[in-house]
C-alpha positions as CSV (number, residue, x, y, z in Angstrom):
1,M,-0.2,0.3,0.0
2,V,1.5,3.2,-0.9
3,T,2.1,5.9,1.4
4,I,2.0,9.6,1.4
5,K,6.0,9.7,2.0
6,E,6.6,7.7,-1.5
7,I,4.0,10.2,-3.4
8,A,6.2,13.1,-1.7
9,K,9.3,11.7,-2.7
10,A,8.4,11.1,-6.5
11,V,6.9,14.9,-6.6
12,G,9.5,16.4,-4.5
13,V,7.9,17.8,-2.0
14,S,7.1,17.2,1.4
15,P,4.9,14.7,2.6
16,A,2.7,17.6,4.9
17,T,2.1,19.4,1.5
18,V,0.9,15.8,0.0
19,S,-1.5,15.1,2.7
20,R,-2.8,18.8,2.6
21,V,-3.3,18.5,-1.2
22,L,-4.8,15.2,-1.0
23,N,-7.5,16.3,2.0
24,Y,-8.2,19.5,0.0
25,D,-6.9,21.9,2.3
26,P,-8.1,25.3,0.9
27,A,-5.7,27.7,3.0
28,L,-2.4,25.8,1.2
29,S,-0.5,27.9,-1.2
30,I,0.8,25.7,-4.0
31,S,1.0,26.1,-7.6
32,P,-1.5,24.9,-9.8
33,V,1.1,22.4,-11.6
34,K,2.6,21.3,-8.5
35,R,-1.0,20.1,-7.1
36,Q,-1.7,18.6,-10.4
37,A,1.5,16.4,-9.9
38,I,0.6,15.5,-6.9
39,I,-2.9,14.2,-7.5
40,E,-1.7,12.5,-10.7
41,T,1.0,10.4,-8.7
42,A,-1.3,9.8,-6.1
43,E,-3.6,8.1,-8.9
44,A,-1.2,6.3,-10.6
45,L,0.0,4.6,-7.5
46,N,-3.3,3.7,-6.5
47,Y,-3.3,5.7,-3.1
48,E,-6.6,5.9,-0.9
49,T,-6.8,8.3,1.8
50,P,-7.5,6.7,5.4
51,R,-11.2,7.6,5.3
52,N,-11.7,6.1,1.9
53,R,-9.5,2.6,2.7
54,N,-11.8,2.6,6.4
55,R,-14.8,3.0,4.0
56,T,-14.1,0.3,2.2
57,N,-13.0,-2.1,4.7
58,G,-15.9,-1.3,6.3
59,Q,-18.4,-2.2,3.2
60,A,-16.2,-5.5,3.2
61,A,-17.1,-6.5,6.7
62,S,-20.8,-5.4,6.7
63,T,-21.0,-8.2,4.2
64,L,-19.8,-10.7,6.7
65,L,-22.0,-9.3,9.6
66,T,-25.1,-11.0,8.0
67,K,-26.6,-11.6,11.6
68,L,-25.8,-10.4,14.9
69,V,-27.2,-12.0,18.1
70,I,-27.4,-9.3,21.1
71,V,-27.3,-10.8,24.7
72,H,-28.6,-8.7,27.6
73,F,-28.0,-8.8,30.8
74,L,-31.6,-7.4,31.9
75,E,-35.4,-8.6,31.1
76,P,-37.1,-6.5,28.7
77,S,-39.2,-4.7,32.0
78,D,-35.9,-4.0,33.7
79,E,-34.4,-2.3,30.5
80,I,-37.8,-0.3,29.9
81,A,-37.1,1.2,33.4
82,D,-33.4,1.8,32.8
83,P,-33.2,4.4,29.5
84,Y,-29.6,4.2,29.8
85,Y,-29.6,0.5,28.5
86,I,-32.3,1.0,25.9
87,G,-29.5,3.6,24.5
88,V,-26.8,1.1,24.4
89,R,-29.4,-1.6,22.6
90,L,-30.4,1.2,20.0
91,G,-26.7,2.3,19.5
92,I,-25.8,-1.6,18.2
93,E,-29.3,-1.7,16.6
94,N,-29.2,1.5,14.6
95,R,-25.4,0.9,13.5
96,C,-26.6,-2.8,12.3
97,R,-29.5,-1.0,10.5
98,D,-27.0,1.0,8.5
99,L,-25.1,-2.4,7.5
100,K,-28.4,-4.0,6.8
101,T,-28.0,-7.0,9.4
102,E,-30.4,-9.1,11.0
103,I,-30.7,-8.9,14.6
104,V,-31.8,-11.4,17.1
105,K,-31.9,-10.2,20.6
106,A,-32.1,-12.5,23.7
107,F,-32.7,-11.1,27.0
108,H,-31.7,-12.2,30.7
109,S,-33.3,-15.5,31.7
110,D,-32.8,-18.2,34.0
111,D,-31.0,-19.7,31.1
112,L,-28.4,-18.8,28.6
113,P,-29.5,-18.7,24.8
114,E,-29.4,-21.9,22.9
115,A,-26.2,-22.9,21.6
116,G,-27.3,-23.1,17.9
117,L,-28.3,-19.3,17.7
118,L,-25.0,-18.3,18.8
119,E,-23.2,-20.3,16.3
120,S,-25.5,-19.1,13.3
121,A,-24.6,-15.4,13.7
122,S,-21.3,-13.5,12.5
123,G,-20.9,-12.8,16.0
124,V,-22.4,-11.6,19.6
125,I,-22.4,-8.5,21.4
126,V,-23.1,-8.9,25.2
127,I,-24.9,-6.3,27.1
128,G,-23.9,-5.6,30.9
129,K,-22.2,-7.9,33.4
130,H,-21.9,-11.7,33.1
131,S,-20.3,-14.4,35.1
132,D,-17.0,-15.9,34.5
133,N,-18.7,-19.2,33.6
134,E,-21.3,-17.4,31.5
135,I,-18.7,-15.6,29.5
136,E,-16.6,-18.9,29.1
137,W,-19.9,-20.4,27.5
138,L,-20.3,-17.4,25.2
139,A,-17.1,-17.5,23.9
140,N,-17.3,-21.3,23.4
141,H,-20.4,-21.1,20.9
142,A,-19.9,-17.4,19.4
143,R,-17.4,-17.1,16.5
144,H,-16.7,-13.5,17.8
145,L,-17.8,-11.9,21.1
146,V,-17.9,-8.5,21.9
147,F,-18.8,-6.8,25.5
148,A,-20.9,-3.7,25.8
149,D,-21.1,-1.5,29.2
150,F,-18.8,-4.1,30.7
151,D,-15.0,-4.8,31.1
152,P,-14.1,-8.6,31.5
153,R,-10.9,-7.6,32.3
154,N,-9.9,-10.2,30.0
155,D,-7.2,-9.4,27.2
156,R,-8.7,-12.1,24.7
157,F,-12.2,-10.4,24.4
158,D,-13.3,-7.2,22.8
159,S,-15.0,-4.8,25.1
160,V,-16.3,-1.2,24.9
161,F,-17.3,0.8,28.2
162,A,-17.2,4.1,30.4
163,D,-14.9,4.2,33.3
164,V,-17.3,5.0,36.2
165,G,-14.6,4.7,39.0
166,L,-12.8,7.5,37.4
167,A,-16.2,9.6,36.8
168,T,-16.6,8.9,40.2
169,Q,-13.3,10.4,41.6
170,K,-13.9,13.2,39.3
171,I,-17.6,14.0,40.9
172,L,-16.1,13.7,44.4
173,E,-13.0,16.5,43.5
174,S,-15.7,18.8,41.9
175,L,-18.1,18.5,44.8
176,K,-14.9,19.5,47.2
177,T,-14.0,22.2,45.2
178,A,-17.6,23.5,45.4
179,G,-17.3,23.1,49.4
180,Y,-19.5,20.3,50.0
181,S,-17.8,18.3,53.1
182,R,-20.3,15.6,54.1
183,I,-20.5,13.4,50.7
184,G,-22.9,10.4,50.7
185,F,-23.1,7.7,48.4
186,I,-26.1,5.3,47.2
187,G,-25.5,2.5,45.2
188,S,-25.1,-1.2,45.3
189,H,-22.6,-4.1,46.0
190,E,-21.2,-6.0,43.4
191,N,-22.7,-9.3,42.7
192,L,-21.0,-11.5,40.3
193,N,-20.1,-15.2,39.8
194,G,-22.7,-16.0,42.0
195,A,-21.4,-14.2,45.0
196,V,-22.0,-10.6,46.5
197,Q,-18.9,-9.0,46.8
198,Q,-18.7,-6.4,49.6
199,F,-17.8,-2.6,48.6
200,A,-16.3,-3.9,45.0
201,E,-18.6,-2.5,42.7
202,R,-16.6,0.3,40.7
203,R,-18.2,3.8,41.7
204,C,-18.7,2.3,45.2
205,A,-14.9,1.5,45.6
206,A,-13.6,4.5,43.9
207,Y,-16.2,6.3,46.4
208,I,-14.5,4.8,49.6
209,D,-10.8,4.9,48.2
210,W,-11.2,8.5,47.5
211,Q,-12.9,9.3,51.0
212,T,-10.4,7.3,52.7
213,K,-7.3,9.1,51.0
214,N,-9.1,12.3,51.9
215,G,-9.1,11.3,55.6
216,S,-13.0,11.7,55.4
217,F,-14.5,8.2,54.9
218,D,-17.4,7.7,57.2
219,P,-19.4,4.5,57.0
220,A,-22.7,5.8,58.0
221,L,-22.9,7.9,54.5
222,L,-22.6,4.8,52.5
223,A,-26.2,3.1,51.6
224,L,-25.9,0.2,49.6
225,S,-28.0,-2.5,48.3
226,D,-27.3,-6.3,47.9
227,C,-26.5,-6.3,44.5
228,S,-25.4,-4.6,41.5
229,S,-27.1,-5.6,38.8
230,G,-29.3,-3.4,36.8
231,Q,-32.3,-5.0,38.5
232,S,-31.0,-3.3,42.0
233,L,-30.5,0.5,40.7
234,R,-34.0,1.3,40.8
235,L,-36.2,4.0,41.9
236,D,-37.6,2.5,45.0
237,T,-34.2,1.3,45.8
238,G,-32.9,4.6,45.6
239,Y,-36.1,5.8,47.6
240,Q,-35.4,3.5,50.6
241,L,-31.6,4.1,50.8
242,A,-32.0,8.0,50.8
243,R,-34.6,7.4,53.5
244,D,-31.8,5.7,55.6
245,L,-29.1,8.5,54.9
246,L,-31.7,11.2,56.0
247,S,-32.5,9.5,59.1
248,L,-29.0,10.0,60.5
249,P,-28.3,12.5,63.1
250,E,-26.3,14.3,60.8
251,R,-27.1,14.1,57.4
252,P,-25.3,14.6,54.6
253,D,-24.8,17.7,52.6
254,V,-24.9,15.9,49.2
255,V,-25.7,12.5,47.7
256,V,-23.9,10.7,44.8
257,T,-26.2,8.2,43.5
258,S,-25.1,5.4,41.1
259,N,-27.6,6.2,38.6
260,D,-30.3,8.5,37.7
261,N,-33.1,6.2,38.6
262,M,-31.8,6.2,42.1
263,A,-31.2,10.0,42.1
264,I,-35.0,10.1,40.9
265,G,-35.8,8.1,44.3
266,T,-33.8,10.2,46.5
267,Y,-35.4,13.1,45.2
268,R,-38.7,11.9,46.3
269,A,-37.5,10.4,50.0
270,V,-36.3,14.2,50.3
271,R,-39.4,16.0,49.3
272,E,-41.2,13.3,52.2
273,V,-39.1,14.5,54.9
274,G,-39.6,18.4,54.1
275,L,-36.3,19.0,52.3
276,T,-35.4,20.9,49.4
277,I,-32.6,20.2,46.5
278,P,-30.2,21.4,46.7
279,D,-30.5,24.1,49.6
280,D,-30.8,21.4,52.3
281,I,-29.2,18.6,50.5
282,A,-27.6,18.2,47.2
283,V,-27.9,15.2,44.6
284,V,-25.6,14.2,41.7
285,S,-26.0,11.1,39.6
286,F,-24.7,8.9,36.7
287,N,-26.2,8.3,33.0
288,D,-27.8,11.7,32.2
289,I,-31.1,10.0,31.2
290,P,-33.6,11.8,29.0
291,V,-35.9,12.9,32.1
292,A,-32.5,13.8,34.2
293,Q,-33.0,17.5,32.9
294,F,-36.7,17.9,33.5
295,L,-36.6,17.0,37.2
296,T,-37.2,19.7,39.7
297,P,-34.7,21.0,40.0
298,P,-32.7,19.6,36.9
299,L,-30.4,16.7,38.0
300,S,-26.6,17.1,37.7
301,T,-25.2,14.0,36.5
302,V,-22.5,12.1,34.6
303,R,-23.3,11.9,30.9
304,I,-22.4,8.2,29.7
305,H,-22.5,7.9,25.9
306,G,-24.6,4.6,25.9
307,E,-25.4,4.8,22.1
308,H,-21.8,5.6,21.2
309,I,-20.9,2.3,23.4
310,G,-23.3,0.5,21.2
311,E,-21.9,1.5,18.0
312,V,-18.6,1.2,18.9
313,A,-19.4,-2.7,20.0
314,V,-20.4,-3.1,16.4
315,D,-17.3,-1.7,15.1
316,L,-15.2,-4.1,17.1
317,L,-17.0,-7.0,15.6
318,L,-16.7,-5.4,12.1
319,E,-12.6,-5.2,13.0
320,R,-12.9,-8.7,14.0
321,L,-14.7,-9.7,10.7
322,S,-11.9,-8.1,8.7
323,G,-9.3,-10.0,10.3
324,R,-8.4,-8.3,13.8
325,S,-6.6,-11.1,16.0
326,Y,-5.7,-9.7,19.2
327,G,-8.3,-8.4,22.0
328,K,-9.2,-4.3,22.0
329,Q,-10.6,-2.7,25.0
330,V,-12.3,1.0,24.3
331,R,-13.1,3.3,27.1
332,I,-15.5,6.0,26.4
333,A,-15.1,9.5,27.8
334,T,-17.7,10.6,30.5
335,E,-19.0,14.1,30.6
336,L,-20.1,15.8,34.0
337,I,-23.2,17.8,33.2
338,W,-23.9,20.5,35.9
339,R,-27.4,21.3,36.7
340,D,-29.3,23.0,39.6
341,S,-29.3,20.0,42.2
342,C,-26.2,20.9,43.6
343,R,-23.6,23.8,43.6
344,K,-21.2,23.9,40.5
345,P,-17.5,23.9,41.3
346,M,-15.7,27.0,41.0
347,E,-13.7,27.3,37.8
348,S,-10.0,26.7,38.0
């Protein structure tokens, strides 16, 4: 495959000049003769821009991605209750619609999908947490396996996820800058491989680690449900855990919740005890589901780009179908969205 350097050498110009000509940079000052020489040399050597190469490769791969199975860790009713995971799935489906790929959905149940279903597909995208045994079974029956919104911490597998632990640290630093000192946390323990792992869920672990390093950890400010699956992070769970924190002799001045559903439950608990947000207690959360901006007051939250996670999962699968033989893990950046449910930190 010819390179820009080879074209530059043949024409007698710099690689930067070749790149700017081939990318139609209008600000480049170059003679018409030299510009024409670059274009003709590139054409004679069958040069393709990276964009065109990616487009060609994507078209070739899309003919291989004829059927995709989505394995979801939630039941349909639980997914409907959490718009974030709908966003992840829609990101997958929209990308596959462009590729004209057949999609089969297998939602959570007591049993894994039939082996034949996975074996008949070009690849499988797994949404959410699965146990080690489930992962091995899926890997044994899927031609290609990609994890979306879950990092199995195994270099064999492709995965795309947001670093919620890092996002938690950023929230806590921002709240400290905004003048909050008594920071509560509402979330869950980790539940994986058939056992509850105390304080191991990544947002929870990051909260404990940050508070400990800052000399401010108070176990009383930690309110956790027994498991960390999507089913546990509901409005009613957030409501009950918020009630526990609000009943403390010295309540927190701000609460961080593991997702927006739990934040909505927290709003209800705050109202019921006659307090107001953010004057009496502030609230910050994760996911930025559509309703977050319409709460009263609008909710400050970490925007996790669920649809982009789904889209990238499909792209990772296309790369595998195109011949990539090594595992790739992609971290999607998060974004803090400050609204009226808490004080905004001072600009540095």
